[in-house]
Residue frames as a rotation matrix with the C-alpha (Angstrom) as fourth column:
UNK 1
-0.896 -0.086 0.436 126.04
0.023 -0.989 -0.149 75.91
0.444 -0.124 0.887 7.08
UNK 2
0.015 0.987 0.159 122.40
-0.457 -0.135 0.879 75.23
0.889 -0.086 0.449 7.70
UNK 3
0.330 0.086 -0.940 123.35
0.594 0.755 0.278 72.82
0.734 -0.650 0.198 10.48
UNK 4
-0.692 -0.651 -0.312 125.40
0.670 -0.419 -0.613 75.46
0.268 -0.633 0.726 12.29
UNK 5
-0.708 0.492 0.506 122.57
-0.408 -0.871 0.275 77.99
0.576 -0.012 0.817 12.04
UNK 6
0.315 0.878 -0.360 120.08
-0.155 0.422 0.893 75.52
0.936 -0.225 0.269 13.35
UNK 7
0.006 -0.389 -0.921 122.39
0.837 0.506 -0.208 74.68
0.547 -0.770 0.328 16.24
UNK 8
-0.923 -0.369 0.114 122.82
0.274 -0.833 -0.482 78.36
0.272 -0.413 0.869 17.14
UNK 9
-0.357 0.873 0.334 119.10
-0.548 -0.485 0.682 78.97
0.757 0.060 0.651 16.92
UNK 10
0.407 0.505 -0.761 118.39
0.250 0.740 0.625 76.00
0.878 -0.445 0.175 19.17
UNK 11
-0.404 -0.648 -0.646 120.98
0.833 0.032 -0.552 77.12
0.378 -0.761 0.527 21.70
UNK 12
-0.909 0.086 0.408 119.50
-0.156 -0.978 -0.141 80.64
0.387 -0.192 0.902 21.85
UNK 13
0.054 0.998 -0.020 116.00
-0.453 0.042 0.891 79.27
0.890 -0.039 0.454 22.30
UNK 14
0.267 -0.013 -0.964 117.20
0.625 0.763 0.163 76.93
0.733 -0.646 0.212 25.09
UNK 15
-0.753 -0.619 -0.224 118.99
0.589 -0.482 -0.649 79.77
0.294 -0.620 0.727 26.87
UNK 16
-0.640 0.598 0.483 115.87
-0.489 -0.801 0.345 81.94
0.593 -0.016 0.805 26.68
UNK 17
0.339 0.801 -0.493 113.78
-0.079 0.547 0.834 79.13
0.937 -0.244 0.249 28.14
UNK 18
-0.118 -0.460 -0.880 116.22
0.850 0.412 -0.329 78.69
0.514 -0.787 0.342 31.02
UNK 19
-0.952 -0.264 0.153 116.19
0.174 -0.882 -0.438 82.43
0.251 -0.390 0.886 31.81
UNK 20
-0.329 0.913 0.241 112.40
-0.569 -0.395 0.721 82.61
0.753 0.100 0.650 31.55
UNK 21
0.384 0.469 -0.796 111.85
0.284 0.760 0.584 79.57
0.879 -0.450 0.159 33.77
UNK 22
-0.491 -0.644 -0.587 114.34
0.788 -0.041 -0.615 80.98
0.372 -0.764 0.527 36.33
UNK 23
-0.892 0.192 0.410 112.42
-0.253 -0.963 -0.098 84.25
0.376 -0.191 0.907 36.48
UNK 24
0.097 0.989 -0.108 109.10
-0.469 0.141 0.872 82.51
0.878 -0.034 0.478 36.87
UNK 25
0.167 -0.099 -0.981 110.54
0.648 0.761 0.034 80.28
0.743 -0.641 0.192 39.61
UNK 26
-0.830 -0.536 -0.152 111.88
0.481 -0.550 -0.683 83.33
0.282 -0.640 0.715 41.48
UNK 27
-0.576 0.698 0.425 108.49
-0.585 -0.715 0.383 85.06
0.571 -0.028 0.820 41.26
UNK 28
0.354 0.727 -0.588 106.75
-0.085 0.651 0.754 81.95
0.932 -0.217 0.292 42.57
UNK 29
-0.189 -0.517 -0.835 109.26
0.812 0.397 -0.429 81.64
0.553 -0.759 0.345 45.43
UNK 30
-0.951 -0.149 0.269 108.77
0.016 -0.898 -0.440 85.32
0.307 -0.414 0.857 46.35
UNK 31
-0.164 0.973 0.161 105.01
-0.632 -0.229 0.740 84.89
0.757 0.020 0.653 46.31
UNK 32
0.345 0.253 -0.904 105.26
0.349 0.859 0.374 81.76
0.871 -0.445 0.208 48.46
UNK 33
-0.603 -0.650 -0.463 107.55
0.700 -0.152 -0.698 83.55
0.384 -0.744 0.546 50.93
UNK 34
-0.808 0.350 0.473 105.14
-0.386 -0.922 0.023 86.49
0.445 -0.164 0.881 51.07
UNK 35
0.221 0.950 -0.220 102.17
-0.428 0.297 0.854 84.22
0.876 -0.095 0.472 51.69
UNK 36
0.133 -0.246 -0.960 104.08
0.677 0.730 -0.093 82.26
0.723 -0.638 0.264 54.34
UNK 37
-0.867 -0.498 -0.025 105.14
0.375 -0.618 -0.691 85.45
0.328 -0.608 0.723 56.08
UNK 38
-0.473 0.773 0.422 101.57
-0.645 -0.630 0.431 86.73
0.600 -0.068 0.797 56.03
UNK 39
0.379 0.679 -0.628 100.33
-0.084 0.702 0.708 83.44
0.921 -0.216 0.323 57.45
UNK 40
0.157 -0.404 -0.901 102.89
0.843 0.530 -0.091 83.26
0.514 -0.745 0.424 60.25
UNK 41
-0.529 -0.360 0.769 103.01
0.016 -0.910 -0.415 86.94
0.849 -0.207 0.487 61.15
UNK 42
-0.683 0.242 -0.689 102.18
0.730 0.235 -0.641 87.44
0.007 -0.941 -0.337 64.81
UNK 43
0.304 0.858 0.413 98.97
0.744 -0.485 0.460 89.34
0.595 0.168 -0.786 65.49
UNK 44
-0.306 -0.374 0.876 99.29
-0.152 -0.889 -0.433 92.79
0.940 -0.266 0.215 66.97
UNK 45
-0.749 -0.004 -0.662 99.30
0.604 0.406 -0.686 92.61
0.272 -0.914 -0.302 70.78
UNK 46
0.346 0.928 0.140 96.19
0.665 -0.348 0.660 93.78
0.661 -0.136 -0.738 72.52
UNK 47
-0.242 -0.368 0.898 96.47
-0.305 -0.849 -0.431 96.95
0.921 -0.378 0.093 74.52
UNK 48
-0.521 -0.014 -0.853 96.85
0.689 0.584 -0.430 96.01
0.504 -0.812 -0.295 78.17
UNK 49
0.455 0.776 0.436 94.15
0.253 -0.583 0.772 97.58
0.854 -0.241 -0.461 80.28
UNK 50
-0.326 -0.549 0.769 95.10
-0.555 -0.547 -0.626 99.63
0.765 -0.631 -0.127 83.30
UNK 51
-0.692 0.027 -0.721 95.10
0.508 0.728 -0.460 97.88
0.513 -0.685 -0.518 86.66
UNK 52
-0.433 0.637 0.638 91.71
-0.637 -0.717 0.283 98.91
0.638 -0.283 0.716 88.04
UNK 53
0.469 0.573 -0.672 91.27
0.038 0.747 0.663 95.95
0.882 -0.337 0.329 90.40
UNK 54
-0.144 -0.622 -0.770 94.09
0.834 0.343 -0.433 95.99
0.533 -0.704 0.469 92.94
UNK 55
0.858 0.416 0.302 93.44
0.152 -0.767 0.624 98.22
0.490 -0.489 -0.721 95.95
UNK 56
-0.136 -0.949 0.285 96.48
-0.040 -0.283 -0.958 100.03
0.990 -0.142 0.001 97.27
UNK 57
0.768 0.358 -0.532 97.23
0.472 0.246 0.847 99.43
0.434 -0.901 0.020 100.95
UNK 58
0.834 -0.483 0.265 99.37
-0.544 -0.649 0.531 100.97
-0.085 -0.587 -0.805 103.68
UNK 59
0.194 -0.915 0.353 103.10
-0.348 0.273 0.897 100.26
-0.917 -0.297 -0.266 103.26
UNK 60
0.618 -0.022 0.786 102.76
0.704 0.460 -0.540 99.43
-0.350 0.887 0.300 99.56
UNK 61
-0.323 -0.777 -0.540 105.52
0.219 -0.616 0.756 101.07
-0.921 0.126 0.370 97.51
UNK 62
0.707 0.664 0.243 104.27
0.454 -0.162 -0.876 103.16
-0.542 0.730 -0.416 94.56
UNK 63
-0.590 -0.783 0.197 106.14
0.655 -0.322 0.684 104.33
-0.472 0.533 0.702 91.49
UNK 64
0.561 0.777 -0.286 104.68
0.507 -0.596 -0.622 107.68
-0.654 0.204 -0.728 90.41
UNK 65
-0.561 -0.758 0.332 105.89
0.700 -0.220 0.680 109.07
-0.442 0.614 0.654 87.10
UNK 66
0.590 0.638 -0.495 104.89
0.236 -0.723 -0.650 112.48
-0.773 0.266 -0.576 85.77
UNK 67
0.426 -0.428 0.797 106.09
0.904 0.237 -0.355 112.84
-0.037 0.872 0.488 82.19
UNK 68
0.015 -0.595 0.803 108.87
0.535 -0.674 -0.509 115.42
0.844 0.438 0.309 81.80
UNK 69
0.492 0.145 0.858 108.60
-0.561 -0.701 0.440 116.31
0.666 -0.698 -0.264 85.51
UNK 70
-0.018 -0.578 -0.816 111.44
0.310 0.773 -0.554 114.50
0.951 -0.262 0.165 87.30
UNK 71
-0.793 -0.286 0.538 111.11
-0.350 -0.508 -0.787 116.76
0.498 -0.812 0.303 90.34
UNK 72
0.003 0.888 0.459 107.64
-1.000 0.006 -0.004 115.33
-0.006 -0.459 0.888 90.99
UNK 73
0.570 0.197 -0.798 108.22
-0.400 0.915 -0.060 111.75
0.718 0.353 0.600 89.82
UNK 74
-0.395 -0.710 0.583 109.38
-0.888 0.133 -0.439 109.40
0.235 -0.692 -0.683 92.55
UNK 75
-0.153 0.291 -0.944 109.09
0.182 0.948 0.262 106.03
0.971 -0.132 -0.198 94.25
UNK 76
-0.562 0.071 0.824 107.27
-0.693 -0.584 -0.422 106.45
0.452 -0.809 0.377 97.54
UNK 77
-0.830 0.308 -0.465 105.78
0.452 0.861 -0.235 104.16
0.328 -0.405 -0.854 100.25
UNK 78
0.090 0.925 0.369 102.21
-0.023 -0.369 0.929 104.59
0.996 -0.092 -0.012 101.40
UNK 79
-0.695 -0.364 0.620 102.22
-0.563 -0.262 -0.784 105.75
0.448 -0.894 -0.023 105.02
UNK 80
-0.914 0.322 -0.245 100.42
0.403 0.776 -0.485 103.82
0.033 -0.542 -0.840 107.76
UNK 81
-0.422 0.798 -0.430 97.62
-0.058 -0.497 -0.866 106.42
-0.905 -0.340 0.256 107.62
UNK 82
0.138 0.493 0.859 97.11
0.755 0.509 -0.413 105.44
-0.641 0.705 -0.302 103.95
UNK 83
0.936 0.234 -0.263 98.30
0.059 -0.842 -0.537 108.74
-0.347 0.487 -0.802 102.49
UNK 84
0.045 -0.934 0.355 101.20
0.992 0.083 0.092 109.96
-0.115 0.348 0.930 100.36
UNK 85
0.593 0.061 -0.803 102.68
0.149 -0.988 0.035 113.42
-0.791 -0.140 -0.595 99.83
UNK 86
0.089 -0.526 0.846 103.91
0.990 0.143 -0.015 114.85
-0.113 0.838 0.533 96.51
UNK 87
-0.742 -0.381 -0.551 105.29
0.310 -0.924 0.222 118.26
-0.594 -0.006 0.804 95.43
UNK 88
-0.884 0.442 -0.155 102.55
-0.436 -0.656 0.615 120.56
0.170 0.611 0.773 94.07
UNK 89
-0.281 0.804 -0.525 99.98
0.044 0.557 0.829 117.88
0.959 0.210 -0.192 94.88
UNK 90
-0.266 0.120 0.956 100.21
-0.911 -0.357 -0.209 117.79
0.316 -0.927 0.204 98.66
UNK 91
-0.712 0.057 0.700 98.52
-0.416 0.768 -0.486 115.10
-0.565 -0.638 -0.523 100.73
UNK 92
-0.177 0.643 -0.745 96.61
-0.881 0.235 0.412 112.42
0.440 0.729 0.525 98.79
UNK 93
0.184 0.326 0.927 94.70
-0.692 0.713 -0.114 109.40
-0.698 -0.621 0.357 100.04
UNK 94
-0.409 -0.425 -0.808 96.19
-0.880 0.418 0.225 106.32
0.242 0.803 -0.545 98.36
UNK 95
-0.981 0.022 0.190 95.06
-0.054 0.921 -0.387 103.33
-0.184 -0.390 -0.902 100.45
UNK 96
-0.250 0.946 0.208 91.74
0.273 0.275 -0.922 101.87
-0.929 -0.174 -0.326 99.38
UNK 97
0.528 0.375 -0.762 92.07
-0.574 -0.503 -0.646 103.17
-0.626 0.778 -0.050 95.82
UNK 98
0.691 -0.326 0.646 93.21
0.632 0.706 -0.320 101.58
-0.352 0.629 0.693 92.59
UNK 99
-0.416 -0.899 -0.135 96.31
0.642 -0.395 0.657 102.92
-0.645 0.186 0.741 90.79
UNK 100
-0.473 0.296 0.829 94.02
0.752 -0.354 0.556 104.34
0.459 0.887 -0.055 88.11
UNK 101
0.646 0.761 -0.064 91.91
0.664 -0.518 0.539 106.26
0.377 -0.391 -0.840 90.65
UNK 102
0.389 -0.597 -0.701 95.05
0.564 -0.448 0.694 107.66
-0.728 -0.666 0.162 92.24
UNK 103
-0.611 -0.584 0.534 96.34
0.766 -0.265 0.586 108.70
-0.201 0.767 0.609 88.82
UNK 104
0.044 0.735 0.677 93.13
0.768 -0.458 0.447 110.63
0.638 0.500 -0.585 88.19
UNK 105
0.846 0.300 -0.442 93.35
0.528 -0.593 0.608 112.60
-0.079 -0.748 -0.659 91.44
UNK 106
-0.011 -0.927 -0.374 97.03
0.566 -0.314 0.762 113.43
-0.824 -0.203 0.528 91.02
UNK 107
-0.556 -0.141 0.819 96.37
0.822 -0.237 0.517 114.51
0.121 0.961 0.248 87.43
UNK 108
0.446 0.828 0.340 93.49
0.713 -0.559 0.423 116.76
0.540 0.054 -0.840 88.50
UNK 109
0.752 -0.198 -0.629 95.61
0.446 -0.550 0.706 118.46
-0.486 -0.811 -0.325 91.18
UNK 110
-0.287 -0.957 0.029 98.58
0.626 -0.164 0.762 118.98
-0.725 0.237 0.646 88.84
UNK 111
0.009 0.360 0.933 96.42
0.960 -0.263 0.092 120.70
0.279 0.895 -0.348 86.23
UNK 112
0.905 0.305 -0.297 96.57
0.397 -0.855 0.333 123.80
-0.152 -0.420 -0.895 88.43
UNK 113
0.422 -0.844 -0.330 100.32
-0.266 -0.464 0.845 124.00
-0.867 -0.269 -0.420 87.77
UNK 114
-0.703 -0.686 0.189 101.12
-0.102 0.360 0.927 121.94
-0.704 0.632 -0.323 84.66
UNK 115
-0.024 0.675 -0.737 99.46
-0.950 -0.244 -0.193 122.01
-0.310 0.696 0.648 81.26
UNK 116
0.661 0.439 -0.609 98.03
-0.647 0.744 -0.167 118.59
0.379 0.505 0.776 80.37
UNK 117
-0.213 -0.789 0.576 100.02
-0.950 0.304 0.065 116.47
-0.227 -0.533 -0.815 82.88
UNK 118
0.380 0.224 -0.897 100.59
-0.496 0.868 0.007 112.79
0.781 0.443 0.441 82.04
UNK 119
-0.116 -0.321 0.940 100.70
-0.989 0.125 -0.079 110.69
-0.092 -0.939 -0.332 85.22
UNK 120
0.210 0.137 -0.968 101.41
-0.306 0.950 0.068 106.97
0.929 0.282 0.241 85.60
UNK 121
0.050 -0.114 0.992 101.03
-0.997 0.058 0.057 105.13
-0.064 -0.992 -0.110 88.92
UNK 122
0.224 -0.038 -0.974 102.31
-0.292 0.951 -0.104 101.58
0.930 0.308 0.202 89.41
UNK 123
0.854 0.010 0.521 102.49
-0.505 0.264 0.822 99.39
-0.129 -0.964 0.231 92.49
UNK 124
0.156 -0.906 -0.394 106.18
-0.755 0.148 -0.639 98.53
0.637 0.397 -0.661 92.67
UNK 125
-0.850 -0.398 -0.345 106.09
-0.077 0.742 -0.666 96.47
0.521 -0.540 -0.661 95.87
UNK 126
0.293 0.956 -0.019 103.10
-0.253 0.097 0.963 94.87
0.922 -0.277 0.270 97.60
UNK 127
-0.793 -0.602 -0.089 103.70
-0.030 0.185 -0.982 95.12
0.608 -0.776 -0.165 101.32
UNK 128
-0.476 0.673 0.567 100.19
-0.878 -0.403 -0.258 95.61
0.055 -0.620 0.782 102.64
UNK 129
0.588 0.759 -0.277 98.73
-0.763 0.635 0.120 92.25
0.267 0.141 0.953 101.60
UNK 130
-0.260 -0.734 -0.627 101.01
-0.246 0.679 -0.692 90.09
0.934 -0.026 -0.357 103.73
UNK 131
0.849 0.436 0.299 100.83
-0.408 0.180 0.895 88.09
0.337 -0.882 0.331 106.96
UNK 132
-0.187 -0.957 0.222 103.42
-0.875 0.059 -0.480 86.76
0.447 -0.284 -0.849 109.38
UNK 133
0.804 0.287 -0.521 104.08
-0.022 0.890 0.455 83.31
0.594 -0.354 0.722 110.83
UNK 134
-0.029 -0.808 0.588 106.17
-0.818 -0.319 -0.479 83.18
0.575 -0.495 -0.652 114.00
UNK 135
0.352 0.126 0.928 107.32
-0.860 0.435 0.267 80.47
-0.370 -0.891 0.261 116.39
UNK 136
-0.312 -0.522 0.794 107.79
-0.387 0.833 0.396 76.73
-0.868 -0.184 -0.462 116.05
UNK 137
0.880 0.457 0.132 107.49
-0.046 0.358 -0.933 76.28
-0.474 0.814 0.336 112.28
UNK 138
0.334 -0.788 0.517 110.10
0.852 0.487 0.191 75.28
-0.402 0.377 0.835 109.72
UNK 139
-0.534 -0.502 0.680 110.11
0.780 -0.603 0.168 78.62
0.326 0.621 0.713 107.86
UNK 140
0.227 0.596 -0.770 108.86
0.775 -0.590 -0.228 81.52
-0.590 -0.545 -0.595 109.98
UNK 141
-0.842 -0.540 0.013 108.54
0.445 -0.679 0.584 84.79
-0.306 0.497 0.812 108.12
UNK 142
-0.254 0.714 -0.653 106.31
-0.406 -0.691 -0.598 87.08
-0.878 0.113 0.465 106.08
UNK 143
-0.700 0.099 0.707 104.11
0.555 0.698 0.452 85.68
-0.449 0.709 -0.544 103.30
UNK 144
-0.910 0.393 -0.133 101.98
-0.382 -0.670 0.637 87.09
0.161 0.630 0.760 100.52
UNK 145
-0.587 0.771 0.247 98.28
-0.015 0.294 -0.956 86.97
-0.810 -0.564 -0.161 101.34
UNK 146
-0.882 0.470 0.032 95.53
0.066 0.056 0.996 85.84
0.467 0.881 -0.080 98.98
UNK 147
-0.319 0.847 0.425 91.81
-0.810 -0.476 0.342 86.22
0.492 -0.236 0.838 99.51
UNK 148
0.639 0.647 -0.415 91.46
-0.419 0.746 0.518 82.58
0.645 -0.157 0.748 100.62
UNK 149
-0.376 -0.869 -0.323 94.48
-0.110 0.388 -0.915 82.06
0.920 -0.309 -0.241 102.90
UNK 150
0.774 0.631 0.059 93.46
-0.188 0.139 0.972 80.38
0.605 -0.763 0.226 106.17
UNK 151
0.459 -0.601 0.654 95.40
-0.848 -0.076 0.524 79.51
-0.265 -0.795 -0.545 109.32
UNK 152
0.605 -0.205 0.770 95.93
0.162 0.978 0.133 75.98
-0.780 0.044 0.624 108.03
UNK 153
0.854 -0.291 0.430 97.25
0.428 -0.077 -0.901 77.39
0.295 0.954 0.059 104.75
UNK 154
0.666 -0.613 0.425 99.64
-0.636 -0.765 -0.105 79.64
0.389 -0.200 -0.899 106.65
UNK 155
0.437 -0.499 0.749 101.08
-0.557 0.503 0.660 76.74
-0.706 -0.706 -0.058 108.63
UNK 156
0.676 -0.154 0.720 101.54
0.530 0.780 -0.332 74.71
-0.511 0.607 0.609 105.45
UNK 157
0.855 -0.354 0.380 103.22
0.122 -0.575 -0.809 77.64
0.504 0.738 -0.449 103.67
UNK 158
0.486 -0.677 0.553 105.62
-0.862 -0.478 0.172 77.95
0.148 -0.560 -0.815 106.61
UNK 159
-0.304 -0.695 -0.651 106.68
-0.635 0.657 -0.405 74.32
0.710 0.291 -0.641 106.19
UNK 160
0.451 0.558 -0.697 104.65
0.146 0.724 0.674 72.81
0.881 -0.406 0.244 109.05
UNK 161
0.914 0.018 0.405 105.38
-0.384 -0.282 0.879 72.43
0.130 -0.959 -0.251 112.75
UNK 162
-0.257 -0.965 -0.059 108.69
-0.684 0.225 -0.694 71.79
0.683 -0.138 -0.717 114.42
UNK 163
-0.473 0.003 -0.881 108.98
0.247 0.960 -0.129 68.83
0.846 -0.278 -0.455 116.79
UNK 164
-0.693 0.115 -0.712 108.07
0.720 0.065 -0.691 70.64
-0.033 -0.991 -0.127 120.00
UNK 165
-0.813 0.462 0.356 105.35
-0.276 -0.842 0.464 72.96
0.514 0.279 0.812 118.67
UNK 166
-0.770 0.637 0.043 102.26
0.127 0.219 -0.967 73.27
-0.625 -0.739 -0.250 120.84
UNK 167
-0.923 0.325 0.206 99.74
0.234 0.048 0.971 72.44
0.305 0.945 -0.120 118.17
UNK 168
-0.060 0.951 -0.303 96.73
0.956 0.142 0.255 72.97
0.285 -0.275 -0.918 120.43
UNK 169
0.236 0.075 -0.969 97.81
0.697 -0.708 0.115 76.47
-0.678 -0.702 -0.220 121.44
UNK 170
-0.667 -0.416 0.617 98.24
0.741 -0.457 0.492 78.21
0.077 0.786 0.614 118.08
UNK 171
0.255 0.788 -0.560 96.68
0.677 -0.559 -0.478 81.67
-0.690 -0.257 -0.677 117.85
UNK 172
-0.073 -0.164 0.984 96.29
0.882 -0.471 -0.013 84.60
0.466 0.867 0.179 115.47
UNK 173
-0.310 -0.057 -0.949 97.10
0.590 -0.795 -0.145 88.16
-0.746 -0.605 0.280 116.48
UNK 174
-0.040 0.418 0.907 94.93
0.946 -0.277 0.170 90.60
0.323 0.865 -0.384 114.56
UNK 175
-0.886 -0.315 -0.340 95.37
0.404 -0.884 -0.235 94.36
-0.227 -0.346 0.911 114.62
UNK 176
0.173 0.985 -0.013 92.22
0.935 -0.168 -0.312 96.40
-0.310 0.042 -0.950 115.02
UNK 177
0.293 0.020 0.956 91.56
0.654 -0.734 -0.185 99.82
0.698 0.679 -0.228 113.54
UNK 178
0.916 0.109 0.386 92.01
-0.176 -0.755 0.632 101.48
0.361 -0.647 -0.672 116.95
UNK 179
0.079 -0.990 0.114 95.50
-0.761 -0.134 -0.635 100.00
0.644 -0.037 -0.764 117.33
UNK 180
0.080 0.008 0.997 94.54
-0.851 0.521 0.064 97.21
-0.518 -0.854 0.048 119.74
UNK 181
-0.661 -0.352 -0.663 95.03
-0.652 0.707 0.275 93.51
0.372 0.614 -0.696 119.02
UNK 182
0.476 0.814 0.332 92.60
-0.873 0.484 0.064 90.61
-0.109 -0.320 0.941 119.10
UNK 183
-0.680 -0.705 0.204 93.80
-0.695 0.708 0.127 87.09
-0.234 -0.055 -0.971 119.88
UNK 184
0.410 0.815 -0.410 92.03
-0.903 0.427 -0.054 84.33
0.131 0.392 0.911 117.92
UNK 185
-0.108 -0.476 0.873 92.65
-0.614 0.723 0.318 80.77
-0.782 -0.501 -0.370 119.22
UNK 186
0.382 0.156 -0.911 93.38
-0.853 0.438 -0.283 77.89
0.355 0.885 0.301 116.86
UNK 187
0.118 -0.270 0.955 93.54
-0.587 0.757 0.287 74.26
-0.801 -0.595 -0.069 118.00
UNK 188
-0.342 -0.362 -0.867 95.26
-0.938 0.191 0.291 72.41
0.060 0.913 -0.405 115.17
UNK 189
-0.979 -0.073 0.192 94.49
-0.107 0.979 -0.176 68.97
-0.175 -0.193 -0.965 116.59
UNK 190
-0.248 0.965 0.079 90.75
0.198 0.131 -0.972 69.68
-0.948 -0.226 -0.223 116.61
UNK 191
0.175 0.345 -0.922 90.61
-0.726 -0.587 -0.357 71.41
-0.665 0.732 0.148 113.24
UNK 192
-0.599 -0.461 -0.655 92.31
-0.793 0.458 0.402 68.57
0.115 0.760 -0.640 111.34
UNK 193
-0.923 0.350 0.158 89.75
0.284 0.899 -0.332 66.21
-0.258 -0.262 -0.930 112.90
UNK 194
-0.506 0.754 0.419 86.90
0.460 -0.175 0.871 68.34
0.730 0.633 -0.258 111.57
UNK 195
0.280 0.569 -0.773 86.15
0.960 -0.156 0.233 70.00
0.011 -0.807 -0.590 114.89
UNK 196
0.334 -0.090 -0.938 86.03
0.407 -0.884 0.230 73.75
-0.850 -0.459 -0.258 115.63
UNK 197
-0.068 -0.349 0.935 86.31
0.996 0.029 0.084 74.56
-0.057 0.937 0.346 111.95
UNK 198
0.854 0.425 0.300 85.29
0.439 -0.898 0.024 78.14
0.280 0.112 -0.954 112.75
UNK 199
0.631 -0.695 -0.346 88.77
0.090 -0.377 0.922 78.62
-0.771 -0.612 -0.176 114.21
UNK 200
-0.272 -0.713 0.647 90.32
0.792 0.216 0.571 78.12
-0.547 0.668 0.505 110.76
UNK 201
0.556 0.568 -0.606 89.64
0.249 -0.810 -0.531 81.74
-0.793 0.144 -0.592 109.87
UNK 202
0.545 -0.373 0.750 90.66
0.754 -0.173 -0.634 83.52
0.367 0.911 0.187 106.71
UNK 203
-0.149 -0.722 -0.676 93.63
0.879 -0.410 0.244 85.73
-0.453 -0.558 0.695 107.41
UNK 204
0.923 0.377 0.076 93.62
0.379 -0.859 -0.345 89.48
-0.065 0.347 -0.936 106.95
UNK 205
0.356 -0.832 0.426 96.52
0.236 -0.361 -0.902 91.74
0.904 0.422 0.068 105.97
UNK 206
-0.252 -0.664 0.704 99.10
-0.583 -0.477 -0.658 92.09
0.772 -0.576 -0.267 108.78
UNK 207
0.866 0.453 0.213 97.71
-0.463 0.564 0.684 89.13
0.190 -0.691 0.698 110.78
UNK 208
-0.294 -0.956 0.013 100.35
-0.864 0.260 -0.431 87.18
0.409 -0.137 -0.902 112.68
UNK 209
0.760 0.446 -0.473 100.02
-0.261 0.875 0.407 83.42
0.596 -0.186 0.782 113.21
UNK 210
-0.068 -0.773 0.631 101.89
-0.963 -0.114 -0.243 82.43
0.260 -0.624 -0.737 116.38
UNK 211
0.638 0.169 -0.751 102.95
-0.083 0.985 0.151 78.84
0.765 -0.034 0.643 117.06
UNK 212
0.493 -0.453 0.743 104.31
-0.869 -0.304 0.391 78.50
0.049 -0.838 -0.543 120.62
């Protein structure tokens, strides 16, 4: 009789130990998972600052969104005179300004008609900061302009000369503010030899490099 009681008592104690150890193990696992999750959790993303560097140019395409005002919101190209036109706002100078500056002016004009307008301006397509390469190159066309693009860079971007290109007679057509064009000569043979390096000018928006 005593042996049976002792066996039962031992079994109950063993079962209690198993249950207790299982609970402690689960708590430890939960704590470990919590600590691991805290350690690997991604930091909150920084708020992206508004684009206050890029200057809008003629022929750029702008996306203008006025919250809860679909009649005013639209995608619109900047005219060659650098201006855009919006309902209630009228004519606004866009070229030469940043998207943030344009937002501020549109917001100020809309306050006469809308209570606390929320305006967002984004450059959807960059068309003003481009140049053209025409003539005897592998890939003639329009290319995106950077601040350091030269005539040599333009020829390289266009894939180089074709077999019968007149490498000494390359020139750049540059549009002036009054609508006229200036022709800038470029002798490739001399420039690659280190001569007439002043002819390897930095390109401006809407310049056209011509390879006869």
